[in-house]
DRENLUMGU-871492 format. One record per atom (N, C-alpha, C): x negated, y, z negated; residue in three letters. Coordinates in steps of 0.02 Angstrom, whole numbers, padded with zeros to 5 digits, m for minus. Example, Ala and Ser with C-alpha at 12.3 -4.5 7.8 and 13.67 -1.06 7.14 Angstrom:
2
+--------+--------+--------+------+
|     xx |     yy |     zz | code |
+--------+--------+--------+------+
| m00660 | m00284 | m00390 |  ALA |
| m00615 | m00225 | m00390 |  ALA |
| m00660 | m00165 | m00390 |  ALA |
| m00642 | m00112 | m00354 |  SER |
| m00684 | m00053 | m00357 |  SER |
| m00645 |  00002 | m00394 |  SER |
+--------+--------+--------+------+
END
This chain:
129
+--------+--------+--------+------+
|     xx |     yy |     zz | code |
+--------+--------+--------+------+
| m01929 |  01022 | m00154 |  MET |
| m01855 |  00995 | m00144 |  MET |
| m01866 |  00918 | m00143 |  MET |
| m01827 |  00886 | m00178 |  THR |
| m01820 |  00814 | m00173 |  THR |
| m01782 |  00786 | m00115 |  THR |
| m01811 |  00740 | m00085 |  LYS |
| m01777 |  00705 | m00033 |  LYS |
| m01731 |  00647 | m00049 |  LYS |
| m01670 |  00652 | m00034 |  LEU |
| m01621 |  00597 | m00057 |  LEU |
| m01639 |  00534 | m00031 |  LEU |
| m01635 |  00479 | m00072 |  SER |
| m01653 |  00416 | m00053 |  SER |
| m01595 |  00361 | m00053 |  SER |
| m01536 |  00386 | m00074 |  THR |
| m01474 |  00350 | m00070 |  THR |
| m01414 |  00392 | m00054 |  THR |
| m01360 |  00362 | m00034 |  HIS |
| m01302 |  00398 | m00015 |  HIS |
| m01241 |  00351 | m00036 |  HIS |
| m01184 |  00388 | m00053 |  LEU |
| m01126 |  00355 | m00073 |  LEU |
| m01098 |  00310 | m00023 |  LEU |
| m01079 |  00250 | m00031 |  VAL |
| m01048 |  00210 |  00012 |  VAL |
| m00980 |  00234 |  00038 |  VAL |
| m00949 |  00270 | m00009 |  ALA |
| m00882 |  00300 |  00007 |  ALA |
| m00883 |  00348 |  00064 |  ALA |
| m00946 |  00372 |  00082 |  ALA |
| m00956 |  00419 |  00138 |  ALA |
| m00940 |  00384 |  00208 |  ALA |
| m00951 |  00314 |  00208 |  PHE |
| m00937 |  00277 |  00268 |  PHE |
| m00879 |  00237 |  00261 |  PHE |
| m00862 |  00201 |  00208 |  LEU |
| m00810 |  00159 |  00202 |  LEU |
| m00758 |  00191 |  00158 |  LEU |
| m00703 |  00199 |  00179 |  PRO |
| m00649 |  00240 |  00150 |  PRO |
| m00611 |  00213 |  00098 |  PRO |
| m00604 |  00142 |  00096 |  LEU |
| m00562 |  00111 |  00045 |  LEU |
| m00596 |  00111 | m00027 |  LEU |
| m00551 |  00126 | m00076 |  PRO |
| m00581 |  00123 | m00144 |  PRO |
| m00619 |  00066 | m00162 |  PRO |
| m00682 |  00075 | m00191 |  GLY |
| m00726 |  00022 | m00210 |  GLY |
| m00698 | m00016 | m00281 |  GLY |
| m00722 | m00076 | m00287 |  ILE |
| m00711 | m00106 | m00349 |  ILE |
| m00773 | m00128 | m00378 |  ILE |
| m00786 | m00150 | m00439 |  ASP |
| m00840 | m00163 | m00474 |  ASP |
| m00878 | m00228 | m00456 |  ASP |
| m00827 | m00280 | m00443 |  HIS |
| m00861 | m00346 | m00432 |  HIS |
| m00812 | m00377 | m00382 |  HIS |
| m00841 | m00419 | m00331 |  VAL |
| m00805 | m00455 | m00289 |  VAL |
| m00761 | m00508 | m00313 |  VAL |
| m00773 | m00531 | m00375 |  GLY |
| m00730 | m00579 | m00409 |  GLY |
| m00676 | m00561 | m00453 |  GLY |
| m00655 | m00493 | m00449 |  ILE |
| m00608 | m00467 | m00497 |  ILE |
| m00542 | m00507 | m00471 |  ILE |
| m00508 | m00524 | m00517 |  GLY |
| m00440 | m00561 | m00505 |  GLY |
| m00436 | m00629 | m00478 |  GLY |
| m00501 | m00662 | m00488 |  VAL |
| m00508 | m00727 | m00461 |  VAL |
| m00526 | m00771 | m00519 |  VAL |
| m00493 | m00834 | m00516 |  SER |
| m00508 | m00880 | m00574 |  SER |
| m00577 | m00911 | m00577 |  SER |
| m00593 | m00940 | m00628 |  GLU |
| m00663 | m00963 | m00642 |  GLU |
| m00697 | m01003 | m00588 |  GLU |
| m00658 | m01055 | m00560 |  LEU |
| m00688 | m01103 | m00508 |  LEU |
| m00706 | m01068 | m00446 |  LEU |
| m00659 | m01023 | m00425 |  PRO |
| m00681 | m00981 | m00367 |  PRO |
| m00735 | m00934 | m00380 |  PRO |
| m00746 | m00911 | m00438 |  LEU |
| m00802 | m00869 | m00455 |  LEU |
| m00869 | m00911 | m00441 |  LEU |
| m00869 | m00978 | m00454 |  ALA |
| m00928 | m01015 | m00438 |  ALA |
| m00935 | m01027 | m00375 |  ALA |
| m00878 | m01028 | m00333 |  THR |
| m00875 | m01036 | m00258 |  THR |
| m00909 | m00969 | m00228 |  THR |
| m00893 | m00908 | m00252 |  ILE |
| m00920 | m00848 | m00226 |  ILE |
| m00996 | m00850 | m00238 |  ILE |
| m01017 | m00867 | m00301 |  ASP |
| m01093 | m00875 | m00312 |  ASP |
| m01126 | m00925 | m00260 |  ASP |
| m01092 | m00976 | m00251 |  ASP |
| m01122 | m01029 | m00200 |  ASP |
| m01116 | m01000 | m00132 |  ASP |
| m01065 | m00963 | m00111 |  PHE |
| m01058 | m00923 | m00048 |  PHE |
| m01119 | m00877 | m00037 |  PHE |
| m01128 | m00840 | m00088 |  ASP |
| m01178 | m00789 | m00087 |  ASP |
| m01253 | m00817 | m00080 |  ASP |
| m01263 | m00872 | m00120 |  ALA |
| m01320 | m00910 | m00107 |  ALA |
| m01334 | m00950 | m00041 |  ALA |
| m01284 | m00953 | m00005 |  GLY |
| m01290 | m00988 |  00057 |  GLY |
| m01280 | m01065 |  00061 |  GLY |
| m01259 | m01089 |  00003 |  SER |
| m01241 | m01163 | m00006 |  SER |
| m01172 | m01173 |  00004 |  SER |
| m01152 | m01234 |  00019 |  SER |
| m01080 | m01247 |  00037 |  SER |
| m01051 | m01306 | m00010 |  SER |
| m01079 | m01310 | m00067 |  LEU |
| m01060 | m01363 | m00116 |  LEU |
| m00989 | m01364 | m00141 |  LEU |
| m00971 | m01291 | m00159 |  LEU |
| m00908 | m01284 | m00190 |  LEU |
| m00853 | m01252 | m00144 |  LEU |
| m00872 | m01242 | m00075 |  TRP |
| m00822 | m01203 | m00036 |  TRP |
| m00759 | m01247 | m00025 |  TRP |
| m00701 | m01228 | m00047 |  SER |
| m00639 | m01262 | m00029 |  SER |
| m00619 | m01249 |  00039 |  SER |
| m00638 | m01197 |  00069 |  ASP |
| m00612 | m01184 |  00134 |  ASP |
| m00676 | m01158 |  00173 |  ASP |
| m00683 | m01177 |  00241 |  THR |
| m00740 | m01154 |  00274 |  THR |
| m00737 | m01079 |  00295 |  THR |
| m00793 | m01043 |  00285 |  PRO |
| m00795 | m00972 |  00292 |  PRO |
| m00781 | m00973 |  00374 |  PRO |
| m00751 | m00911 |  00395 |  LYS |
| m00740 | m00901 |  00462 |  LYS |
| m00776 | m00842 |  00481 |  LYS |
| m00816 | m00848 |  00546 |  LEU |
| m00851 | m00801 |  00575 |  LEU |
| m00809 | m00753 |  00614 |  LEU |
| m00806 | m00692 |  00607 |  CYS |
| m00756 | m00646 |  00642 |  CYS |
| m00789 | m00575 |  00648 |  CYS |
| m00759 | m00535 |  00689 |  ASP |
| m00769 | m00467 |  00696 |  ASP |
| m00728 | m00425 |  00662 |  ASP |
| m00747 | m00380 |  00612 |  LEU |
| m00696 | m00340 |  00573 |  LEU |
| m00713 | m00267 |  00580 |  LEU |
| m00655 | m00228 |  00576 |  ASP |
| m00667 | m00155 |  00567 |  ASP |
| m00695 | m00141 |  00497 |  ASP |
| m00757 | m00114 |  00496 |  PRO |
| m00784 | m00101 |  00432 |  PRO |
| m00749 | m00062 |  00381 |  PRO |
| m00703 | m00012 |  00414 |  THR |
| m00669 |  00035 |  00370 |  THR |
| m00611 |  00003 |  00339 |  THR |
| m00598 | m00067 |  00359 |  ASP |
| m00547 | m00110 |  00312 |  ASP |
| m00575 | m00149 |  00262 |  ASP |
| m00644 | m00142 |  00250 |  LEU |
| m00673 | m00180 |  00203 |  LEU |
| m00679 | m00140 |  00130 |  LEU |
| m00669 | m00183 |  00075 |  THR |
| m00681 | m00148 |  00005 |  THR |
| m00743 | m00155 | m00014 |  THR |
| m00780 | m00099 | m00027 |  PRO |
| m00853 | m00103 | m00048 |  PRO |
| m00850 | m00123 | m00123 |  PRO |
| m00903 | m00157 | m00142 |  THR |
| m00922 | m00175 | m00213 |  THR |
| m00986 | m00148 | m00242 |  THR |
| m01011 | m00104 | m00211 |  GLN |
| m01063 | m00059 | m00233 |  GLN |
| m01058 |  00012 | m00213 |  GLN |
| m01089 |  00052 | m00248 |  GLU |
| m01074 |  00124 | m00244 |  GLU |
| m01124 |  00155 | m00199 |  GLU |
| m01191 |  00139 | m00193 |  LEU |
| m01235 |  00173 | m00163 |  LEU |
| m01268 |  00126 | m00103 |  LEU |
| m01299 |  00158 | m00053 |  VAL |
| m01341 |  00128 | m00003 |  VAL |
| m01403 |  00171 |  00004 |  VAL |
| m01453 |  00134 |  00029 |  GLU |
| m01520 |  00173 |  00034 |  GLU |
| m01525 |  00203 |  00105 |  GLU |
| m01537 |  00263 |  00106 |  ILE |
| m01535 |  00299 |  00174 |  ILE |
| m01593 |  00265 |  00224 |  ILE |
| m01657 |  00251 |  00196 |  ALA |
| m01703 |  00221 |  00239 |  ALA |
| m01678 |  00154 |  00269 |  ALA |
| m01639 |  00113 |  00230 |  ARG |
| m01612 |  00053 |  00256 |  ARG |
| m01560 |  00066 |  00310 |  ARG |
| m01518 |  00113 |  00299 |  LEU |
| m01469 |  00129 |  00348 |  LEU |
| m01498 |  00160 |  00415 |  LEU |
| m01555 |  00194 |  00413 |  GLN |
| m01588 |  00218 |  00473 |  GLN |
| m01620 |  00160 |  00503 |  GLN |
| m01653 |  00113 |  00472 |  SER |
| m01683 |  00060 |  00505 |  SER |
| m01632 |  00011 |  00539 |  SER |
| m01572 |  00007 |  00507 |  LEU |
| m01522 | m00038 |  00544 |  LEU |
| m01487 |  00000 |  00608 |  LEU |
| m01489 |  00065 |  00610 |  ILE |
| m01454 |  00098 |  00664 |  ILE |
| m01487 |  00077 |  00732 |  ILE |
| m01548 |  00068 |  00731 |  ASN |
| m01588 |  00049 |  00796 |  ASN |
| m01596 | m00024 |  00795 |  ASN |
| m01575 | m00066 |  00756 |  THR |
| m01580 | m00140 |  00763 |  THR |
| m01517 | m00164 |  00800 |  THR |
| m01530 | m00209 |  00857 |  PRO |
| m01473 | m00234 |  00898 |  PRO |
| m01427 | m00273 |  00850 |  PRO |
| m01360 | m00263 |  00858 |  VAL |
| m01312 | m00296 |  00819 |  VAL |
| m01321 | m00371 |  00818 |  VAL |
| m01342 | m00400 |  00873 |  GLU |
| m01351 | m00478 |  00874 |  GLU |
| m01397 | m00507 |  00839 |  GLU |
| m01451 | m00461 |  00811 |  ARG |
| m01504 | m00481 |  00775 |  ARG |
| m01488 | m00472 |  00705 |  ARG |
| m01434 | m00446 |  00680 |  LEU |
| m01421 | m00439 |  00607 |  LEU |
| m01373 | m00501 |  00581 |  LEU |
| m01388 | m00518 |  00527 |  PRO |
| m01348 | m00574 |  00495 |  PRO |
| m01280 | m00547 |  00484 |  PRO |
| m01226 | m00590 |  00486 |  PRO |
| m01158 | m00567 |  00470 |  PRO |
| m01156 | m00542 |  00396 |  PRO |
| m01105 | m00497 |  00387 |  VAL |
| m01089 | m00466 |  00318 |  VAL |
| m01054 | m00533 |  00287 |  VAL |
| m01065 | m00535 |  00221 |  LYS |
| m01028 | m00593 |  00183 |  LYS |
| m00960 | m00556 |  00150 |  LYS |
| m00908 | m00580 |  00171 |  VAL |
| m00843 | m00549 |  00147 |  VAL |
| m00801 | m00604 |  00108 |  VAL |
| m00774 | m00587 |  00047 |  VAL |
| m00728 | m00633 |  00010 |  VAL |
| m00660 | m00599 |  00021 |  VAL |
| m00612 | m00637 |  00045 |  SER |
| m00541 | m00606 |  00054 |  SER |
| m00506 | m00645 | m00008 |  SER |
| m00480 | m00591 | m00046 |  VAL |
| m00431 | m00612 | m00105 |  VAL |
| m00364 | m00582 | m00099 |  VAL |
| m00315 | m00616 | m00090 |  GLY |
| m00249 | m00584 | m00083 |  GLY |
| m00240 | m00531 | m00028 |  GLY |
| m00279 | m00548 |  00026 |  GLY |
| m00277 | m00498 |  00081 |  GLY |
| m00325 | m00438 |  00079 |  GLY |
| m00369 | m00437 |  00022 |  GLN |
| m00409 | m00382 |  00013 |  GLN |
| m00479 | m00414 |  00032 |  GLN |
| m00508 | m00381 |  00088 |  ALA |
| m00580 | m00406 |  00107 |  ALA |
| m00634 | m00365 |  00074 |  ALA |
| m00668 | m00402 |  00029 |  ARG |
| m00715 | m00374 | m00015 |  ARG |
| m00787 | m00394 |  00007 |  ARG |
| m00828 | m00343 |  00015 |  ILE |
| m00895 | m00350 |  00038 |  ILE |
| m00938 | m00387 | m00024 |  ILE |
| m00961 | m00448 | m00010 |  LEU |
| m01011 | m00479 | m00052 |  LEU |
| m01082 | m00457 | m00040 |  LEU |
| m01101 | m00458 |  00027 |  ASP |
| m01168 | m00445 |  00044 |  ASP |
| m01157 | m00413 |  00113 |  ASP |
| m01200 | m00358 |  00120 |  GLY |
| m01199 | m00317 |  00187 |  GLY |
| m01173 | m00249 |  00187 |  GLY |
| m01177 | m00217 |  00126 |  HIS |
| m01142 | m00149 |  00123 |  HIS |
| m01185 | m00104 |  00174 |  HIS |
| m01249 | m00114 |  00184 |  HIS |
| m01287 | m00065 |  00232 |  HIS |
| m01259 | m00078 |  00302 |  HIS |
| m01253 | m00140 |  00322 |  ARG |
| m01230 | m00159 |  00390 |  ARG |
| m01160 | m00134 |  00405 |  ARG |
| m01118 | m00146 |  00353 |  ALA |
| m01048 | m00115 |  00356 |  ALA |
| m01051 | m00045 |  00367 |  ALA |
| m01092 | m00005 |  00326 |  CYS |
| m01095 |  00067 |  00328 |  CYS |
| m01115 |  00095 |  00402 |  CYS |
| m01165 |  00060 |  00425 |  VAL |
| m01194 |  00080 |  00492 |  VAL |
| m01142 |  00063 |  00550 |  VAL |
| m01109 |  00008 |  00544 |  ALA |
| m01057 | m00009 |  00588 |  ALA |
| m01003 |  00042 |  00589 |  ALA |
| m00976 |  00064 |  00527 |  ALA |
| m00931 |  00117 |  00523 |  ALA |
| m00952 |  00178 |  00548 |  ALA |
| m01019 |  00198 |  00535 |  TYR |
| m01045 |  00258 |  00562 |  TYR |
| m01042 |  00263 |  00638 |  TYR |
| m01057 |  00205 |  00666 |  LEU |
| m01063 |  00196 |  00742 |  LEU |
| m01000 |  00181 |  00774 |  LEU |
| m00945 |  00174 |  00728 |  ARG |
| m00881 |  00156 |  00752 |  ARG |
| m00875 |  00095 |  00794 |  ARG |
| m00907 |  00043 |  00763 |  ARG |
| m00910 | m00026 |  00787 |  ARG |
| m00884 | m00076 |  00744 |  ARG |
| m00862 | m00132 |  00766 |  LYS |
| m00844 | m00190 |  00722 |  LYS |
| m00904 | m00215 |  00695 |  LYS |
| m00901 | m00248 |  00640 |  VAL |
| m00956 | m00283 |  00607 |  VAL |
| m00943 | m00354 |  00607 |  VAL |
| m00993 | m00390 |  00620 |  ARG |
| m00986 | m00472 |  00620 |  ARG |
| m00986 | m00492 |  00544 |  ARG |
| m00938 | m00537 |  00527 |  ALA |
| m00931 | m00556 |  00455 |  ALA |
| m00917 | m00620 |  00452 |  ALA |
| m00937 | m00655 |  00395 |  LEU |
| m00926 | m00718 |  00377 |  LEU |
| m00876 | m00712 |  00318 |  LEU |
| m00813 | m00736 |  00327 |  VAL |
| m00759 | m00725 |  00278 |  VAL |
| m00741 | m00789 |  00247 |  VAL |
| m00747 | m00785 |  00177 |  LEU |
| m00721 | m00842 |  00139 |  LEU |
| m00655 | m00819 |  00107 |  LEU |
| m00604 | m00855 |  00117 |  THR |
| m00539 | m00831 |  00085 |  THR |
| m00524 | m00874 |  00022 |  THR |
| m00509 | m00837 | m00028 |  LEU |
| m00494 | m00865 | m00099 |  LEU |
| m00425 | m00845 | m00116 |  LEU |
| m00383 | m00886 | m00151 |  ALA |
| m00322 | m00864 | m00178 |  ALA |
| m00331 | m00820 | m00239 |  ALA |
| m00292 | m00767 | m00252 |  PRO |
| m00298 | m00727 | m00317 |  PRO |
| m00281 | m00766 | m00375 |  PRO |
| m00308 | m00754 | m00431 |  LYS |
| m00290 | m00780 | m00498 |  LYS |
| m00210 | m00781 | m00512 |  LYS |
| m00183 | m00836 | m00532 |  ARG |
| m00105 | m00836 | m00540 |  ARG |
| m00096 | m00806 | m00612 |  ARG |
| m00044 | m00773 | m00613 |  SER |
| m00026 | m00744 | m00682 |  SER |
| m00006 | m00798 | m00734 |  SER |
| m00028 | m00783 | m00798 |  ASP |
| m00011 | m00836 | m00848 |  ASP |
|  00063 | m00837 | m00863 |  ASP |
|  00100 | m00782 | m00843 |  SER |
|  00173 | m00786 | m00858 |  SER |
|  00213 | m00829 | m00817 |  SER |
|  00257 | m00865 | m00839 |  HIS |
|  00297 | m00912 | m00803 |  HIS |
|  00372 | m00895 | m00803 |  HIS |
|  00404 | m00887 | m00752 |  PRO |
|  00473 | m00878 | m00751 |  PRO |
|  00518 | m00930 | m00792 |  PRO |
|  00564 | m00910 | m00836 |  ARG |
|  00601 | m00952 | m00871 |  ARG |
|  00673 | m00963 | m00847 |  ARG |
+--------+--------+--------+------+
END
């Protein structure tokens, strides 16, 4: 019998996932997202905010998590974990980095520490006349 090595993120985080954190964001903010992910602050138009969030309110951007990683995080004190990186676009909080941490927090019914970068959604090309 084969032992499972991955699990669906949807088993922990109930909101429907999206394919990429940058969906619906214009080109310059996409560069900002890459910059935020890399840990640099060259392009940030707004300072990311550190806060505690309900992980079940986060939108996942990946489908699977590794079971071994989830198990290792369950026993790690929360204060020793880096914050989850979240990009908020039009009020939707999207996980950029930290799906495993968010899943464990949801499983334990705890809030997750998050660094949140807020970006405006891409404006429609249509103009009212």
